[in-house]
C-alpha positions as CSV (number, residue, x, y, z in Angstrom):
1,M,17.1,-17.9,-11.0
2,V,15.6,-14.9,-9.6
3,T,17.2,-11.7,-10.0
4,S,16.3,-8.5,-8.0
5,I,18.0,-5.2,-7.1
6,I,18.4,-4.1,-3.6
7,L,18.3,-0.8,-3.0
8,I,20.0,0.4,0.6
9,N,20.1,3.4,2.8
10,T,22.8,3.0,5.3
11,E,24.4,5.3,8.1
12,R,26.4,7.8,6.1
13,T,29.6,6.9,8.5
14,K,28.9,3.0,7.7
15,I,28.5,2.8,3.9
16,N,32.0,0.9,2.9
17,E,31.2,-1.6,6.0
18,V,27.8,-2.6,5.0
19,A,28.8,-3.1,1.4
20,E,31.5,-5.0,2.6
21,Q,29.1,-7.4,4.4
22,L,26.8,-7.4,1.6
23,A,29.1,-8.7,-0.6
24,E,30.1,-11.4,1.5
25,L,26.4,-12.7,1.6
26,E,25.6,-16.0,-0.5
27,G,23.2,-14.7,-3.0
28,I,24.9,-11.1,-3.6
29,S,26.6,-11.1,-6.9
30,E,27.1,-7.4,-7.2
31,V,27.2,-4.4,-4.7
32,Y,27.8,-0.8,-6.0
33,S,27.9,2.1,-4.1
34,V,25.9,5.0,-5.7
35,S,24.8,8.5,-6.2
36,G,21.5,9.7,-5.5
37,S,18.9,8.8,-3.3
38,Y,20.4,5.9,-2.2
39,D,23.6,4.3,-0.8
40,L,24.1,1.2,-2.2
41,I,22.4,-1.2,-4.7
42,A,22.8,-4.7,-4.2
43,I,21.9,-6.9,-7.2
44,A,20.9,-10.8,-6.0
45,R,20.7,-13.6,-8.6
46,I,19.1,-16.6,-6.2
47,P,17.5,-19.8,-7.5
48,A,14.0,-19.2,-6.0
49,N,11.3,-16.8,-4.2
50,D,11.9,-18.4,-0.9
51,D,15.7,-18.0,-1.4
52,L,14.8,-14.2,-2.3
53,A,12.5,-14.1,0.9
54,N,15.0,-15.3,3.1
55,L,17.8,-13.2,2.0
56,V,15.9,-9.9,2.8
57,T,14.3,-10.9,6.0
58,K,17.0,-12.5,7.8
59,K,20.4,-12.2,6.3
60,L,19.8,-8.5,5.5
61,L,18.2,-7.9,9.1
62,S,21.6,-9.2,10.6
63,I,23.6,-6.9,9.0
64,D,23.6,-3.2,11.3
65,H,23.8,0.2,10.0
66,I,21.5,-0.8,7.2
67,I,18.5,2.2,7.9
68,K,16.0,1.0,5.0
69,S,15.9,-1.0,2.1
70,E,13.5,-1.4,-1.2
71,T,13.8,-4.7,-2.9
72,M,12.7,-4.9,-7.2
73,L,11.9,-8.0,-8.5
74,A,13.4,-8.2,-12.0
75,F,10.8,-9.7,-14.6
76,K,13.1,-10.1,-17.8
77,A,16.2,-8.9,-19.1
78,F,16.5,-7.2,-22.6
79,S,20.1,-6.7,-22.2
80,R,22.6,-9.2,-21.6
81,H,25.7,-6.9,-22.3
82,D,28.7,-7.8,-19.6
83,L,27.7,-5.6,-16.3
84,E,32.1,-4.9,-16.1
85,A,32.0,-3.3,-19.2
86,M,29.0,-1.4,-18.7
87,F,30.9,-0.1,-15.6
88,E,34.3,0.6,-16.7
89,I,35.1,4.4,-16.9
90,G,37.7,5.8,-19.7
91,M,38.8,2.5,-20.0
């Protein structure tokens, strides 16, 4: 299993639209809108590097309004915390 973090800049008025399209792609497990230098972060969990190449160079290119993306490959997981629990605020 290959895990990657994809940092994405979109047109400002299209953040939600792009996020929804990303979330529908096979291989994308989560999409977060974030503050800071990027608009969205997508987490991809896919079987092999070739699948990641296809996702980034073909499927992401088919989504309008993405201005820029940066893909980081995860080497090793040091924590297996429940992602939902990590992102809950005040619950």
